[in-house]
C-alpha positions as CSV (number, residue, x, y, z in Angstrom):
1,M,32.2,-44.7,60.2
2,R,34.6,-43.1,58.7
3,P,35.1,-43.3,54.1
4,S,38.0,-45.8,53.7
5,V,41.1,-43.3,52.2
6,E,40.1,-45.5,48.4
7,T,36.8,-43.8,48.2
8,W,39.0,-40.4,47.7
9,L,42.2,-40.8,46.9
10,Y,42.9,-43.3,44.5
11,P,44.7,-43.6,40.6
12,T,43.5,-42.7,37.0
13,S,45.1,-42.0,33.7
14,N,46.3,-39.1,34.7
15,G,48.2,-40.1,38.0
16,L,47.0,-40.1,41.7
17,Y,43.7,-38.3,42.3
18,C,42.5,-37.0,45.6
19,E,38.7,-36.1,44.4
20,P,37.7,-33.7,47.8
21,G,40.3,-31.7,46.6
22,G,40.5,-31.5,42.5
23,F,43.6,-32.4,42.4
24,F,46.4,-35.1,40.9
25,I,49.9,-35.5,42.6
26,D,53.3,-35.9,40.6
27,P,50.3,-36.1,37.7
28,P,52.6,-37.5,34.2
29,R,50.2,-35.7,31.8
30,P,48.9,-32.0,31.6
31,V,45.6,-31.5,34.2
32,D,44.5,-27.9,36.0
33,G,45.8,-28.9,39.3
34,A,48.7,-30.6,39.8
35,L,50.5,-30.9,43.1
36,I,54.2,-31.6,42.8
37,T,56.7,-33.5,45.2
38,H,60.4,-32.4,43.7
39,G,61.5,-31.8,40.4
40,H,63.0,-34.6,38.5
41,S,61.4,-35.0,35.1
42,D,59.1,-38.3,36.0
43,H,57.3,-36.6,38.4
44,A,57.3,-32.7,37.6
45,R,56.3,-32.2,34.2
46,S,55.4,-29.5,32.3
47,G,51.8,-27.8,30.5
48,H,50.0,-27.8,34.1
49,A,47.8,-25.2,34.3
50,R,48.1,-24.3,38.3
51,V,51.3,-25.9,40.1
52,L,51.5,-26.1,43.8
53,A,55.5,-26.9,44.9
54,T,57.8,-26.2,47.2
55,A,59.9,-23.1,46.0
56,E,62.9,-24.6,45.1
57,T,61.1,-27.0,43.0
58,I,59.2,-24.9,41.3
59,E,62.4,-23.3,40.8
60,I,63.9,-26.6,39.3
61,M,61.1,-26.7,36.6
62,K,61.6,-23.4,36.0
63,V,65.4,-23.8,34.8
64,R,64.6,-27.3,33.2
65,Y,61.6,-26.3,31.1
66,G,60.7,-22.6,30.9
67,A,59.4,-19.8,33.1
68,E,56.2,-20.5,31.6
69,C,56.2,-24.0,32.0
70,A,52.8,-24.0,33.6
71,G,50.2,-21.2,34.3
72,A,50.6,-20.2,37.9
73,F,52.3,-21.6,40.7
74,E,51.8,-21.3,43.9
75,V,55.0,-22.0,47.0
76,A,53.7,-24.8,49.6
77,C,55.8,-23.8,52.5
78,L,56.7,-27.0,54.3
79,G,54.6,-27.8,57.7
80,E,52.3,-25.2,56.6
81,A,48.5,-26.5,56.5
82,R,46.4,-25.4,53.5
83,R,42.9,-26.1,52.7
84,I,42.1,-27.3,49.4
85,G,38.0,-28.3,48.4
86,D,37.9,-30.3,51.2
87,A,41.3,-31.7,51.8
88,T,44.0,-30.4,54.1
89,V,47.3,-30.8,52.8
90,R,50.5,-29.9,53.7
91,F,54.5,-30.7,52.3
92,M,56.9,-32.3,54.4
93,P,60.4,-32.6,54.0
94,A,61.2,-35.9,51.8
95,G,64.6,-36.4,51.8
96,H,65.4,-36.6,48.1
97,I,67.1,-34.0,46.3
98,L,66.1,-29.8,47.0
99,G,62.9,-29.1,47.6
100,S,61.4,-32.6,48.0
101,A,58.1,-33.3,49.6
102,Q,56.0,-35.8,51.2
103,I,52.6,-34.6,50.4
104,V,50.0,-35.0,53.7
105,I,46.3,-35.2,52.7
106,E,43.6,-35.2,55.5
107,H,39.9,-35.8,54.6
108,Q,37.3,-36.4,57.3
109,G,39.5,-38.3,60.2
110,C,41.5,-39.9,57.9
111,R,45.6,-38.9,57.0
112,A,47.4,-40.1,53.7
113,V,51.1,-39.7,53.2
114,V,52.3,-39.7,49.5
115,S,56.2,-40.0,50.0
116,G,57.0,-39.5,46.6
117,D,61.0,-40.5,46.4
118,Y,63.0,-40.5,49.3
119,K,65.9,-41.3,51.4
120,R,67.0,-41.4,54.9
121,S,70.7,-41.2,55.2
122,A,71.5,-37.2,55.4
123,D,72.5,-35.2,52.6
124,P,74.1,-31.5,52.7
125,T,71.9,-30.6,50.0
126,C,68.6,-30.8,50.9
127,L,66.7,-31.4,54.6
128,P,65.8,-34.8,56.0
129,F,62.8,-36.7,55.6
130,E,60.4,-36.8,58.6
131,V,58.1,-38.8,59.3
132,V,54.4,-38.2,59.7
133,P,52.3,-41.0,61.5
134,C,49.3,-41.4,59.3
135,D,46.4,-44.0,58.2
136,V,48.2,-44.3,54.3
137,F,51.3,-44.5,53.6
138,V,52.0,-44.2,49.5
139,T,55.7,-45.7,49.4
140,E,58.2,-45.2,46.8
141,A,59.9,-48.6,46.4
142,T,62.5,-48.5,43.7
143,F,65.7,-50.2,46.2
144,A,62.8,-52.5,47.2
145,L,64.6,-55.7,46.5
146,P,66.7,-57.4,50.2
147,V,69.9,-57.4,47.7
148,F,69.8,-52.9,48.1
149,R,71.5,-51.9,51.1
150,H,73.2,-48.9,50.5
151,E,76.4,-47.8,52.1
152,P,76.9,-44.3,53.5
153,A,77.6,-42.2,50.9
154,Q,80.8,-40.1,52.9
155,G,82.4,-43.8,52.9
156,E,81.7,-43.8,48.5
157,A,83.0,-40.6,48.7
158,R,86.0,-40.9,50.8
159,R,86.8,-43.8,47.8
160,L,86.6,-41.7,45.3
161,L,89.0,-39.2,46.9
162,D,91.6,-41.8,47.7
163,S,91.4,-43.2,43.9
164,L,92.4,-39.3,43.2
165,E,95.3,-39.5,45.5
166,R,96.6,-42.3,43.8
167,F,95.9,-42.1,40.8
168,A,96.6,-38.2,39.9
169,S,97.2,-38.9,36.7
170,R,94.5,-40.0,35.9
171,T,91.3,-37.5,35.1
172,H,88.4,-38.9,37.1
173,L,85.5,-39.3,35.0
174,L,82.5,-39.3,37.3
175,G,78.6,-40.2,35.9
176,V,76.3,-38.5,37.7
177,Y,72.2,-38.2,37.7
178,G,72.0,-34.4,37.1
179,L,69.7,-33.2,39.2
180,G,70.4,-34.4,43.1
181,K,73.0,-36.2,42.8
182,C,75.1,-34.2,40.5
183,Q,75.5,-31.4,43.4
184,R,75.1,-34.0,46.7
185,M,78.9,-36.3,45.5
186,I,80.2,-32.3,45.3
187,A,79.1,-31.6,48.2
188,L,80.1,-34.5,50.3
189,L,83.2,-34.2,48.9
190,R,83.6,-30.5,50.0
191,Q,82.7,-31.9,53.3
192,Q,85.9,-33.8,53.0
193,G,88.1,-30.8,52.7
194,Y,88.4,-31.4,48.5
195,D,88.9,-27.9,47.4
196,R,90.1,-28.3,43.6
197,P,87.9,-27.1,41.3
198,I,85.2,-29.8,39.5
199,Y,84.5,-29.6,36.0
200,L,80.7,-30.2,34.4
201,H,79.9,-31.0,31.6
202,G,77.5,-28.8,30.1
203,A,74.5,-30.3,31.0
204,L,74.9,-30.1,34.6
205,V,75.8,-26.5,35.0
206,G,72.6,-24.8,34.6
207,L,70.7,-26.7,37.8
208,T,74.4,-26.6,39.7
209,D,74.3,-23.1,39.2
210,L,70.4,-23.2,40.7
211,Y,71.2,-24.3,43.6
212,E,74.4,-22.3,44.3
213,R,71.9,-19.2,43.9
214,L,69.0,-21.1,46.4
215,G,72.0,-21.4,49.0
216,V,73.8,-24.4,48.4
217,A,77.6,-23.7,48.5
218,L,79.5,-26.2,46.2
219,G,82.7,-24.3,45.8
220,D,84.6,-23.8,42.9
221,C,83.0,-25.3,39.6
222,R,83.6,-24.7,36.5
223,P,82.4,-25.9,32.7
224,V,84.2,-28.1,30.9
225,S,83.8,-25.8,28.0
226,A,85.5,-23.3,29.9
227,A,89.1,-25.5,30.8
228,C,91.6,-26.4,27.9
229,D,92.5,-30.2,28.2
230,A,95.9,-29.4,30.0
231,E,93.4,-28.9,32.7
232,L,91.6,-31.4,33.2
233,V,94.5,-33.6,33.1
234,G,94.2,-35.0,37.1
235,S,91.1,-33.9,37.5
236,L,87.7,-34.7,39.1
237,V,84.8,-34.0,36.0
238,L,81.3,-34.7,36.3
239,C,79.0,-35.6,33.4
240,P,76.0,-37.8,32.8
241,P,75.8,-41.5,32.5
242,S,75.3,-41.5,28.9
243,S,78.7,-39.6,28.3
244,L,81.4,-42.3,30.6
245,A,81.8,-43.6,27.0
246,D,80.4,-41.2,24.3
247,R,82.6,-39.0,22.3
248,W,83.2,-36.2,24.5
249,S,84.9,-38.3,27.0
250,R,87.9,-38.7,24.4
251,R,88.3,-35.0,25.7
252,M,89.1,-36.9,29.2
253,G,92.9,-38.3,28.2
254,E,93.5,-41.9,27.2
255,D,92.9,-43.6,30.1
256,P,90.4,-41.6,33.0
257,V,88.9,-43.6,35.7
258,R,85.6,-43.7,35.1
259,V,82.9,-43.7,37.8
260,F,79.6,-43.7,38.3
261,A,77.7,-42.8,41.4
262,S,73.9,-44.7,41.7
263,G,72.8,-47.2,44.0
264,W,72.1,-49.8,40.8
265,M,76.0,-50.2,41.6
266,R,75.1,-52.6,43.7
267,V,74.6,-54.7,41.0
268,R,78.3,-55.4,39.4
269,G,76.4,-56.3,36.0
270,R,75.7,-52.5,35.3
271,A,78.9,-51.2,36.2
272,R,80.5,-54.1,34.2
273,Q,78.3,-53.5,31.3
274,R,79.3,-49.4,31.2
275,G,82.7,-50.1,32.2
276,V,82.9,-49.0,35.1
277,E,86.1,-48.7,36.6
278,L,84.9,-47.2,40.2
279,P,81.3,-47.7,41.1
280,L,79.8,-45.9,44.2
281,V,76.7,-47.4,46.1
282,V,75.3,-43.6,46.3
283,S,72.1,-43.6,45.8
284,D,69.2,-41.1,46.6
285,H,65.9,-43.1,47.1
286,A,65.7,-45.2,50.2
287,D,67.3,-48.6,50.5
288,W,65.7,-52.1,51.6
289,P,66.1,-51.8,55.4
290,E,64.9,-48.4,55.3
291,L,61.7,-49.1,53.5
292,L,61.1,-51.2,55.9
293,A,61.7,-49.1,58.5
294,T,60.1,-46.0,57.4
295,I,56.4,-47.5,56.7
296,L,57.0,-49.2,59.8
297,E,57.7,-45.7,61.9
298,T,54.6,-44.1,59.9
299,G,52.6,-46.4,62.0
300,A,50.1,-46.7,58.7
301,E,47.9,-49.3,58.7
302,D,47.1,-49.4,54.9
303,I,50.6,-49.3,52.3
304,W,49.8,-48.6,48.6
305,V,53.4,-49.4,46.7
306,T,54.5,-47.4,43.7
307,H,56.7,-47.2,41.3
308,G,59.3,-50.3,41.6
309,R,59.8,-53.4,42.5
310,E,56.5,-53.3,44.1
311,D,55.6,-56.9,44.6
312,A,58.5,-57.6,46.3
313,L,57.9,-55.2,49.1
314,V,53.5,-55.7,48.9
315,H,54.8,-59.6,49.7
316,Q,57.2,-58.6,52.9
317,L,55.1,-56.5,54.4
318,A,52.1,-59.2,53.5
319,R,54.4,-61.3,55.7
320,M,54.9,-59.0,58.2
321,G,51.0,-58.9,58.6
322,R,50.6,-55.5,57.6
323,R,48.1,-54.6,54.6
324,A,49.8,-53.1,51.5
325,R,49.2,-53.5,47.3
326,A,50.6,-51.8,44.6
327,L,48.8,-49.1,42.6
328,A,50.9,-49.6,39.2
329,L,51.0,-45.7,38.7
330,V,52.4,-44.9,34.8
331,G,54.7,-42.7,33.9
332,Y,57.8,-43.3,36.7
333,E,61.2,-43.9,36.1
334,D,63.5,-46.5,38.9
335,D,66.9,-46.2,37.0
336,A,67.0,-42.9,36.2
337,E,69.2,-42.1,39.5
């Protein structure tokens, strides 16, 4: 009889721990051995003795935290199986951001897949999610409520381009998360023919430059600090969401069009709270139908749900006859997307 996965893969105060491999996945505090799914700060932290991650995630960590942010880095090539202790591990594409990966763990005839964050819609800046059949699927639940059904991102980008044409004299100030959403929105606009310079808040420059160095073409992107006020009139400016209404935004003229790209823009109250004139429903996470479809596609008998609307997803899966439980891991944000 095969041992239950939960006897060797389980949550601890340091995150999800694989006992036969002696490593943690996305640990929230420094550990000896960490496997990192992607570069967002609630999953990739500094201070670990050893980090195994994709090459892109390692470069993102170095830009965010410094070249010495871990004692040692080792590159995980997608699809390549490696032995760690008594466990076999593979990294597979998650479709979330550049370098994001699911972590596949096999031990004593059982397979568990830890999704990290993921999405199923196309993204020109990263590889698409690949379904991996498994016994246990550990899924995120950021948008695990039936109300969350994301719009096609290409259509939302088209809405922004239409607004730029219609209000040509007004600067469009687009709030985006600095890693992933920023670069995806630029790439989507470039796909649809927008070839004008795009201006970036200083906080977005470093990671956007890294994407370019890693082979993601984003066209003419310039720091706002290098532009005169006249250049910004009628242009597209990207900034962190927190800068949409702060003093920095005053450079954008008296009446900029405030835009925000996020899955949370499905909730009209959030758009109103931020004073957003043009909310774009563009998410780097799976929506409700995609979560359910992905879980079914894996064929997993057990589903472990973490960081998000855990209760709603667990309840729905129980109604569908699936075994599901909430892991309640600490330290993961669900609204900075």
